[in-house]
C-alpha positions in Angstrom: 13.4 123.4 122.4 12.5 122.2 118.5 13.0 119.3 116.0 13.8 121.2 112.3 12.0 118.4 109.6 13.7 118.4 106.2 11.2 118.2 103.5 12.0 117.9 99.6 10.0 117.7 96.3 11.8 115.8 93.4 10.3 116.1 90.3 12.3 114.7 88.2 10.9 116.7 85.3 12.0 119.9 84.0 11.2 123.3 87.0 9.9 125.6 84.5 6.7 123.4 84.4 5.7 124.3 87.6 5.5 127.4 90.0 4.7 128.4 93.3 5.4 125.1 94.5 3.7 124.7 98.3 4.3 122.2 101.4 0.8 121.4 103.0 0.7 120.0 106.6 -0.9 118.6 109.6 -0.1 121.4 111.2 -0.1 125.0 112.7 2.1 127.9 112.8 3.8 126.1 115.9 4.0 122.6 114.4 1.5 121.4 116.1 -1.3 118.7 115.2 -4.1 120.6 113.8 -7.1 119.2 111.2 -7.0 122.1 109.0 -3.2 121.8 107.5 -1.1 124.2 106.7 1.0 125.9 103.6 4.4 127.0 103.0 6.0 128.1 100.4 9.3 126.1 98.7 12.3 127.2 97.2 13.8 125.7 94.4 17.3 124.5 94.6 19.1 121.0 93.0 20.3 118.0 94.1 22.8 116.1 93.8 22.0 114.6 90.4 21.7 118.1 89.3 18.1 118.3 89.1 15.9 120.8 90.9 14.5 120.1 93.8 12.2 122.1 96.3 12.7 122.7 99.9 11.4 124.0 103.0 11.8 123.3 107.1 9.6 122.6 109.6 10.3 123.5 113.3 8.1 121.6 115.6 7.9 121.9 119.7 10.2 118.2 121.2 6.5 117.5 123.3 5.1 116.1 119.9 8.0 113.8 119.5 6.3 110.4 118.6 3.0 112.3 117.0 2.2 111.2 113.1 1.8 114.1 111.0 0.5 113.8 107.0 2.0 116.0 104.8 1.9 116.8 100.5 2.7 118.7 98.0 0.3 121.4 96.2 1.7 123.5 93.2 0.6 125.7 90.2 1.1 124.7 86.5 0.2 127.5 83.5 -2.8 128.1 83.3 -4.2 125.2 86.3 -3.8 126.5 89.5 -3.9 124.5 93.1 -2.6 121.0 91.9 -1.9 118.1 94.4 1.6 117.0 93.4 1.3 113.6 95.4 0.0 111.2 92.6 0.5 107.9 94.9 -2.6 106.6 97.0 -1.3 104.8 100.8 -0.6 101.5 101.3 -4.0 100.9 102.4 -6.4 99.2 100.9 -9.6 101.6 103.0 -7.8 104.9 102.0 -7.8 106.4 99.1 -6.0 109.3 100.4 -2.4 110.4 98.3 -0.5 112.0 100.7 3.3 111.0 102.8 3.5 110.7 106.5 6.1 110.5 109.3 6.3 109.9 113.1 8.7 113.0 114.4 11.3 111.9 116.0 14.7 113.3 116.8 17.7 114.2 114.2 15.2 112.7 111.7 16.4 112.1 108.1 14.7 114.7 104.9 11.6 113.8 104.2 11.7 113.3 100.0 8.8 113.1 97.7 9.7 112.0 94.2 7.3 112.4 91.5 9.2 110.7 89.3 11.7 108.2 89.5 14.1 109.7 86.6 17.5 110.6 87.4 17.1 108.2 90.5 17.6 104.6 89.3 19.6 103.2 86.8 23.2 104.3 85.6 23.0 108.5 85.4 25.1 111.8 85.2 26.6 113.2 88.7 26.5 116.6 87.5 30.0 118.6 88.7 30.6 122.6 88.3 34.4 121.4 88.5 35.5 118.5 87.0 34.5 115.8 84.8 31.0 114.9 85.4 30.4 111.4 87.5 28.1 108.6 87.4 26.2 106.4 89.7 24.3 103.0 89.6 21.2 102.9 91.4 18.8 100.0 91.7 16.2 99.2 94.3 16.1 95.5 96.0 15.0 96.1 99.7 15.0 92.4 100.1 18.4 91.8 99.0 21.4 91.0 101.4 23.8 92.3 99.1 24.0 93.6 95.6 27.6 94.1 93.6 27.8 95.8 90.0 28.9 93.2 87.6 31.4 95.4 84.8 30.7 93.2 81.5 33.2 92.2 78.6 31.5 94.0 75.8 33.1 91.5 73.5 29.9 89.6 74.9 27.7 91.3 76.4 26.2 89.0 78.8 27.2 87.1 82.6 26.5 83.4 82.7 25.6 82.3 86.3 28.8 81.1 86.7 29.8 84.6 86.1 31.6 83.9 82.7 31.2 87.4 80.3 32.4 89.2 83.8 35.2 91.8 84.0 34.9 92.7 87.3 32.0 93.0 90.1 32.0 96.6 92.5 30.2 96.4 95.8 27.0 98.6 96.3 26.2 100.2 99.5 22.6 99.9 101.0 21.0 103.4 101.7 17.4 104.4 102.2 14.5 102.8 101.4 16.2 100.0 100.3 18.2 101.4 97.8 21.8 99.9 96.5 24.0 102.9 95.2 28.1 103.1 94.0 29.5 106.0 92.5 32.5 107.7 91.3 34.8 108.3 93.9 33.6 104.9 95.4 36.1 102.9 93.0 38.9 103.3 90.9 37.0 101.1 87.7 34.5 104.3 88.0 35.6 106.9 85.7 33.7 109.6 84.9 30.8 109.4 82.9 31.8 109.7 79.4 34.4 107.7 80.2 31.5 104.7 81.3 29.5 105.8 78.3 28.8 102.1 76.1 29.6 99.8 79.5 27.7 96.8 79.6 26.9 96.1 83.3 24.0 93.6 85.1 23.3 93.3 88.5 24.6 90.5 90.6 22.2 90.0 93.9 21.9 87.7 96.7 19.0 87.3 97.5 17.2 86.7 101.1 17.5 83.1 100.7 21.3 83.3 100.2 21.2 82.7 96.4 22.5 84.4 93.7 20.8 85.8 90.7 22.0 88.1 87.7 19.9 90.5 86.3 19.7 93.6 84.0 18.9 96.7 85.1 15.1 98.0 84.5 15.7 101.6 84.0 18.1 100.7 81.1 18.5 103.0 77.9 19.8 100.2 76.4 20.0 96.1 76.5 23.4 95.3 74.4 21.0 92.3 72.7 19.8 92.3 68.8 19.2 89.0 68.3 16.9 86.2 69.3 19.3 83.7 71.7 18.9 83.1 75.2 22.2 81.6 76.8 19.8 80.3 80.2 21.8 81.0 82.5 24.9 78.9 80.5 28.1 80.5 79.5 28.3 82.5 76.0 30.9 83.3 73.6 29.3 84.6 70.9 28.9 88.4 69.9 26.1 90.5 71.4 24.1 90.7 68.2 23.1 87.1 68.6 21.3 87.5 72.0 17.8 88.3 73.1 18.2 91.6 74.4 16.0 91.1 77.6 19.0 88.8 78.8 21.4 90.6 77.7 23.8 93.4 79.8 22.3 96.8 80.4 24.4 100.0 78.8 25.3 102.9 80.5 24.0 105.7 77.9 24.1 109.2 77.1 20.5 111.0 76.9 22.0 114.3 76.2 23.4 113.3 72.9 22.3 111.1 69.7 24.9 108.4 67.6 24.0 109.5 64.1 23.9 106.5 61.5 27.5 107.6 60.6 28.8 107.7 63.6 28.5 110.8 64.1 27.8 112.6 67.8 25.8 115.3 68.3 24.4 117.0 71.4 20.6 116.3 72.1 19.7 120.5 71.6 21.5 120.6 68.3 20.0 117.6 67.3 16.4 118.9 67.8 17.1 121.7 66.8 15.3 121.7 63.5 12.6 119.1 65.1 9.7 121.1 63.2 8.8 122.7 59.9 7.5 125.9 59.3 3.8 125.1 57.5 4.1 121.7 58.7 2.7 122.0 62.2 1.4 118.9 64.3 -2.2 118.4 64.8 -3.4 119.3 68.5 -6.9 118.5 68.1 -7.8 114.4 68.5 -10.6 114.6 66.2 -8.3 115.9 63.8 -6.3 113.2 63.8 -5.8 110.6 60.8 -3.4 107.7 62.6 -1.9 105.8 61.0 -0.8 101.8 63.4 2.6 100.7 62.2 4.1 97.7 63.2 8.0 98.1 62.5 8.5 94.3 62.3 6.5 94.3 59.5 8.4 96.3 57.5 11.0 93.4 56.4 8.1 92.0 54.7 9.8 90.5 51.6 13.3 90.3 53.4 14.9 88.0 55.6 14.7 89.3 58.9 11.5 91.7 60.5 11.6 94.9 59.9 13.7 97.9 61.4 13.2 101.7 62.2 15.8 102.7 59.8 12.8 100.9 57.4 10.4 103.1 59.4 12.6 106.4 58.8 12.1 105.4 54.7 8.2 104.4 54.8 7.8 108.5 56.4 7.8 110.2 53.2 4.8 107.5 52.2 3.0 108.5 55.4 2.8 112.3 54.5 1.3 110.7 50.8 -1.4 109.3 52.1 -2.3 112.2 54.2 -1.9 110.2 57.6 -1.0 113.6 60.3 0.0 110.6 63.1 1.6 107.1 63.1 0.9 104.8 66.3 3.9 102.7 66.9 3.2 99.4 68.4 5.7 99.0 71.3 8.7 99.3 70.3 10.2 99.0 74.3 13.0 95.9 74.5 10.4 93.0 74.0 11.4 89.2 73.9 13.2 88.4 70.1 12.8 90.1 67.0 9.3 88.3 65.4 7.5 89.5 67.6 4.5 92.5 68.0 6.3 94.0 71.3 3.3 92.9 73.7 5.5 91.8 76.1 7.9 94.1 77.3 11.3 93.9 79.4 12.6 96.9 79.7 10.2 99.7 79.1 12.8 102.8 78.9 14.9 100.8 76.7 14.3 100.8 72.9 13.9 97.3 71.3 18.1 96.7 70.4 17.0 94.5 67.4 15.2 97.3 66.0 17.9 99.9 66.4 17.4 101.2 69.5 16.8 104.6 70.6 18.7 106.7 69.0 17.0 105.6 65.9 14.0 106.3 67.5 14.5 109.3 68.0 15.5 109.7 64.2 12.0 108.2 63.8 10.5 110.9 65.5 11.9 113.7 63.7 12.0 113.1 60.5 7.7 112.9 61.6 7.9 115.8 62.9 9.6 117.2 60.0 6.5 116.0 58.2 3.5 117.5 60.2 3.3 113.7 61.7 2.7 113.2 65.6 4.0 110.2 67.0 2.1 107.9 69.2 4.5 105.0 71.1 1.9 102.3 72.1 2.6 100.7 75.4 1.5 97.6 77.5 2.3 97.5 81.3 -0.1 94.9 82.2 1.8 92.0 80.0 5.5 91.0 80.3 8.1 89.1 78.3 7.7 85.4 79.9 11.0 84.7 79.8 12.4 88.0 81.4 13.9 86.4 84.2 16.5 88.9 83.8 14.4 92.0 84.2 12.6 91.4 87.1 
């Protein structure tokens, strides 16, 4: 008798970046423990999110039930062979090995390694061949007793500690490894993905001690607030424009489309089609960079409010005239209040809404690239918004 174990490698990145993906493990050709690891090719497939996934199956003799095996992924990239694709080290202070492990048991769940969490957490499109694409919300809350998806009033953009501002809640189900998820088909209020774009939401979490907490989605691509006010859990009756972004609701976004200032919507492919201009190449050597450090908020000098990405777009012509070929933006991901250098980040995947948001950032990047100017994004992972409790 044998025990079949399925292995999955999901990068969340374009599969064209990889070739010759192999599963490597501490077993021999018969599935018995071995100091000399065996390598087998993995086949490209597609997971339920529409992302490429590489899969393989290994058969182990049932006499090895209870045995611990180690495994990892090796792959090639253009011009580079035999790259080890396990990025995280073991949870062991005495070891720096980067590998996965499991104890062989009957009826095992697939062994999956996620190189990135792209498409895994947050509010994501579920691609469907037949019918409209669905939506899935996922959050990692391993110690929670219960997690509810909270659909919020878009005219307010905030849910108070007593629930004021919520239009309804939907129960989420716990899955493996501490994830909670809910998707189209689980509740009639979760329509197709396109129908949910622009919907503000939060999560209501029942902690392990029984207390309740409202939390934003740290994988959000947009926070609805564009101001400075923090209601600090109290009922809020103003507009989203006045809210501090980190405290406000997260918003469902579609990265496959771009909304122009006119309101016109373009597919991402169409938007980026004219990103580069012949004869205006981006610098490709570090020693050739002429970098201009830019704080978007400082472009509001002489105005009653901080500068925005619209100001930055208008500034590109000046940068080009200076002979600059790279611009480094001080942190532009969502941060506390509007008057801020950006180093207290709360949501690393959401461009600051007070500065104009993600679509304006795309417009800025495109404007720079059309002038032959590279864009460098400054990030700071060791600082956090001191009042960002709703992003924890």
